[in-house]
N, C-alpha and C positions, 0 to 999 in steps of 0.2 A: 320357232321358239314360241311356247304357249304362254300366255301372259297369266299368272296366279290371281282369282277372283277369290276375295275373302267372303264369306256368306255368314248370316247368323240366324237360324232355322227358326221355328218356334220353340217356345219352351215345351218340353215334352211331358210335364206333370198333368196338366188337364189331359189332352188327346190319351195319355194313359189311362186317366179314371174313366173317359168317353169307351174306349176300348174294352176294359173291362166291362163296362155295367151292359156292353152288346153282348159280350160272350155271356155274360150271366143271363141278363134277359131271354137270349135265346132258345134257351130250353123251356123257358118259362110258356112264350110264346107259342111253341111249338106243343108243348102239351094243352094249352088253353085249346087250340088248332081241334087238336085231337077228340078233346072231349067232348064238344061242340060239333064235330063232324064238319068244320068249316075249313076251306083249305087255302083261305086269304090269311087268317093267324102264323099257319106253317110256313107258309113261303116268306112271309115276314120276318118269322124267327130263324129259317135259315139263311137269309140275306144277312139280317143281323150279325147272325153269328160268324158269316164268311167275312163280312166287311170288318168286323171288329177283330176276328182273327189275322186277316191278313195286316189292316191297320196296326197291329203292335209290334209287328216286323220294322215300321218307320221310326220306331224309338231306338235313340241311340246316344248312348253316353261316352262323352270325350275327355279323357283323362288329361291333367296339368301336361304340356311340353308335349301334346300328342295332338294329330290334325287328322282328319276324314277328307279324301277326295271324294267327290259324289259323281258318280256317272248315271247317265238315263238312256240306257242302250246304246252304250258306246261314246254318248255326246257328254263333252264335259260341263257340268252345271255348277262348280265351285268349290269353295274348300273350306270347312270349317276349323278354324284354328284357335278357336276361345274355348277354354275345359268348360263341361256343364252338361247337363241331360237336355237332350234335343227331341223332336218329331219332324221327320221328312217324309217325303213322298216313300210310300215301301217300295215302291219298283225301283227306286235309286240303287244302284249297289256304292258301298261304303268303302274303299279304300284305304287303311291305315298306314299313317305316314309318320314317324315317329322324330319330334323338333328337338329332342335331347341331343346333349354333346357327345360326340361318339370319341374316340382315342384306339388306335392300333398301331402296332410295329408293323415297319414292312417286311416282306420275308416270311410273313406267315401263310395259312394255309386253310383254304373255307372248306368244309364240308356241308353238303346241301342237307336240306332238311329229307328224309325219307316217309314216304306214306304207306299205308297197307292196301289192299284191294277196296277197302270201304273210305277209302279216301283220308285216315284218321293220321296223323303225325305221330309217327311209332320214335322218330330220332329228330331232334332239333337241329336246328342249323348252329353249328360251331365253328370257330375260328383258334386253329393252333397258336403258340406261342410264335414270335417271330425270331428269326434266323437271319445274320448276316449274309449280305449279299457279296458276292466279289466281282469286281469292277475293278477296270485299268483307269488309274488316275491319268491327268494331262501328260504325266511325263513317262506313260506306259508302265508304271511300277501296279502289280497287282496287289489291291487293298480290299480288306472285307468292311460292308460296311453298311448300316441299317439307320434307321429315323423313326420316330415317333410323330404320327400326324394326328393333330385334335382337329375335328371338324363339327359342323352340323348342316342341317338341311335348312334353307330360308326361304324355297320356291318349291312349294310341293308341286305345282304342276309341271314342271319342267323333271324333277326327281321321279315323277310318276312317269310321265310320257317320253323324254327325251332319249332315255337310255335304258337296258334293260333291266338290268338290276343294279340301283345306285350304290349300293355298298362293295358290291364288286370292281365298280366300276373305280369308285375311289381308291380301292386296295390298288389295282391295276397300274391306273395314272399314277399314282405317288411313287410308286417302284418304278417305272418309267422316268420318270421327273428327277430322281434320285439318282439313278445311275447317269442320265444325261448331265446333272451337275456336276458327279464325281470326274466324269471326263471332261470336263472344262478346267479344272482347277488340281495343282500339284497338293502331294501329301502334305508336304512341308515346303517352304520355302525361305531361304536367307535374303531375301531382295525387299523385302517388308511389300511383297505384293500379296493378294490373297490368297492363302491355303486353307486346307480343309481340316487343319488341325489346329491352325495358328490364327484363325480368324472365323471364330466362332460364331459371332453375333453376326456377322456380314453374309457368311455361308448359311445360317438360319433365315435370314431374310429372302436372301436370294431363294434357297428352296421353297418358303410358303409362298413367293409370288409364281416360282413356276408352275407349283400345284395347282395354284389359284388359277391360272390362266387356262389348264388342263380341264378343271372342273366347274367354270363357269356357265358352260352349257347343261352340267346335270343340276343347277340350281343347288350348289353346295358351297360353303363359305369356310375357309378353313382359316383356323383360328390362331393355330400355330403348329409350327414343324420343326423340327430340331434333332441334330443327329445324336442318335443315343450309343452307337458303338463303333470305333474307329480304329483301326488297327491294318499293319500290314501282313497278306498273305504267309500262312507258317511255312511257304519255300523260301520266302527271300528276308522271313522277319529276322533272323540271325545274321544276314550281311548287315541290314540295316540296321541292325542295333549296333554293329561293331563300326560302321560309318558315321552313327550319331556320338559314339562315346571317342571316336578319333575328334571328329568336329568340337567335341566338350574339352577334351585334351589340348586342341589346339589355342583355344578360345581362351582356356585358362592358361596357359603359356603365356600367350602373348600378352595378358591383364600382367601376371608376373613380371616379366619383362619389362614392360613399360614403367611399374613401379620402382623395380631394383634399378634403373637406370637414373630415373627422377632421385632416387634414393643418392647413389653415386655421385651424381650432379652437384647435389646438396651437400654431400660430405667434402667434397673437394673444396665449393665454395668457403664452407665453412673453416676450413683448413687454413686456406689461404688469406678470409679477411681478418682471421684473429691471429694470424703468424704463429700457430703452433709448429709446423714443421714446413720447409721450403722442400719439395720435390722436382728431380730434374725429368724430363720427357720420360724416360726409360722406367724409373720409378714410379713415375704416374701411372704409367699405363699395366705395371706390376700391380698396383694398387687396385686398379679400375678392374682387372682379372679377378685377382682376388675376392674384391667386393660382389663380384656378379657372381661368382662360384658360390658364394655363401648364400646368397640371396636366392638364386636362381635354382638351387639344389632343392631336390625332393624329400633328400635326409639331410639326418642333422651333419653337419661339418664336425671334422675333427681338426683341433687348432694345433699349430706348432710355435713354440714360444720360443722367439730368439734372445737369447742371453749373451750373445757377442755386441760386436759393434752395430753400428746404425745401417752398415751394408754386409756385414756378416753375421 
């Protein structure tokens, strides 16, 4: 593991003025030496010009939320994480690392940058829109799932030296963590256990923790990870919809029956308490049956009016 060393180089304005002065003074000294036919002013002018020109490559602007990793012939010398204009050893290579907050959706693909023969970038690196990943949940049901991950670099040395491409590393490891998480939990559950659909907060926390474990070695901090899309795969979506509808109907009927039984019990107790009518067991059973039919039916009942005696 590489430990990040934060450095703050010299401010770049004074060295910039000196370098420009050397570059401007070089042709003057060369001209003076040529006119006097003296070799020493010419050599001084050539040396001053070369020093000024080479030193200009040591000027380094650093934008906000941006870092520069400094290398001297392959040896790590430190990281500049404070924005400003600096001057460093011109022989240092300065690798740019973004400290901004990044976000992406799993399932997206990355197109690498394309360079021409001269080394110029003709097509920048791009990332396509995310698409859901098909994975089996704990019960073996195929589901389509995707997540949005928000992250940022917190250790420039690890991000630069521990992995080849930290952006691709984040994308691939996030996809793997999401698939692993989906296979550990059911899509839906009726036993109050953690499920992908019903336990949004717990699932998001677990996903962020799993991704963070995989990205610790890359110097990346995961700020947030949340499920952005979750659905049954198209081949079983219709069957699962029917099952959910059946479960909803059963649950609704259960509630209706519980309420109807309570209302019937209340009606019988009220009739007996106020002595409105006395019913034997047979008539009480008939009344209970009629009330349950009226209360539990999913259609409006058609009453039949009895114009005869009490029992006819």
